[in-house]
C-alpha positions as CSV (number, residue, x, y, z in Angstrom):
1,M,-155.1,-18.4,-138.7
2,E,-151.3,-18.8,-139.6
3,D,-149.2,-15.9,-140.7
4,Q,-148.6,-16.3,-144.4
5,R,-145.5,-14.0,-144.5
6,E,-142.1,-15.6,-144.7
7,S,-139.9,-15.4,-141.7
8,P,-136.5,-13.6,-142.0
9,E,-134.7,-16.9,-141.9
10,D,-136.8,-18.2,-144.8
11,R,-136.1,-15.1,-146.8
12,K,-132.4,-15.4,-146.1
13,R,-132.4,-19.1,-147.1
14,K,-134.3,-18.3,-150.3
15,R,-131.9,-15.5,-151.2
16,Q,-128.9,-17.8,-150.5
17,A,-130.4,-20.5,-152.7
18,E,-131.0,-18.0,-155.5
19,R,-127.4,-16.7,-155.2
20,S,-126.1,-20.3,-155.2
21,K,-128.1,-21.1,-158.3
22,E,-126.9,-17.9,-160.1
23,E,-123.3,-18.7,-159.1
24,E,-123.6,-22.3,-160.5
25,M,-125.1,-20.9,-163.7
26,R,-122.1,-18.5,-164.1
27,K,-119.7,-21.4,-163.4
28,Q,-121.4,-23.5,-166.1
29,K,-121.3,-20.7,-168.6
30,E,-117.6,-20.1,-167.9
31,R,-116.9,-23.9,-168.3
32,R,-118.7,-23.9,-171.6
33,R,-116.8,-20.9,-172.8
34,Q,-113.5,-22.5,-171.8
35,D,-114.5,-25.7,-173.5
36,E,-115.3,-23.8,-176.7
37,R,-112.0,-22.0,-176.5
38,R,-110.1,-25.2,-176.0
39,K,-111.9,-26.9,-178.9
40,H,-111.1,-23.9,-181.1
41,E,-107.5,-24.0,-180.1
42,E,-107.3,-27.8,-180.8
43,R,-108.8,-27.3,-184.2
44,R,-106.4,-24.5,-185.0
45,W,-103.5,-26.6,-183.8
46,H,-104.5,-29.5,-186.0
47,E,-105.0,-27.3,-189.0
48,E,-101.6,-25.7,-188.5
49,R,-100.0,-29.2,-188.1
50,K,-101.7,-30.4,-191.3
51,R,-100.4,-27.3,-193.2
52,Y,-96.9,-27.9,-191.7
53,E,-96.9,-31.6,-192.7
54,E,-98.1,-30.7,-196.3
55,R,-95.4,-28.1,-196.6
56,K,-92.8,-30.7,-195.5
57,R,-94.0,-33.2,-198.0
58,Q,-93.9,-30.6,-200.8
59,E,-90.3,-29.6,-199.8
60,E,-89.3,-33.3,-199.7
61,R,-90.8,-33.9,-203.1
62,R,-89.2,-30.8,-204.6
63,W,-85.8,-31.9,-203.1
64,Q,-86.1,-35.4,-204.5
65,E,-87.1,-34.0,-208.0
66,E,-84.0,-31.7,-207.9
67,Q,-81.8,-34.6,-206.9
68,E,-83.2,-36.7,-209.7
69,A,-82.7,-33.9,-212.2
70,Q,-79.1,-33.4,-211.1
71,R,-78.5,-37.1,-211.3
72,R,-79.8,-37.1,-214.9
73,V,-77.6,-34.1,-215.8
74,D,-74.6,-35.9,-214.3
75,E,-75.3,-39.1,-216.2
76,H,-75.7,-37.1,-219.4
77,K,-72.3,-35.4,-218.8
78,K,-70.7,-38.7,-218.1
79,E,-72.1,-40.1,-221.4
80,E,-70.8,-37.1,-223.3
81,E,-67.4,-37.5,-221.8
82,K,-67.4,-41.2,-222.6
83,N,-68.4,-40.5,-226.2
84,K,-65.8,-37.8,-226.6
85,K,-63.0,-40.3,-225.6
86,H,-64.2,-42.8,-228.1
């Protein structure tokens, strides 16, 4: 009858395989964590970029409105000057 017990080499190989499997699982977990962090950072970057672009558009619109208002004031003043002379 054969001896059913594992030899020391078999136990050593089995432990090494278990350690390798655990190490691979740790690496996968770390990669997933890093992927999630990267995705989060990309989302945050895009949101910040969107807010920045919107702020720029609002500032540009406000500047244009101010320029238009100033132009109308200047035209009105010119009209008044012209009317005073006549």
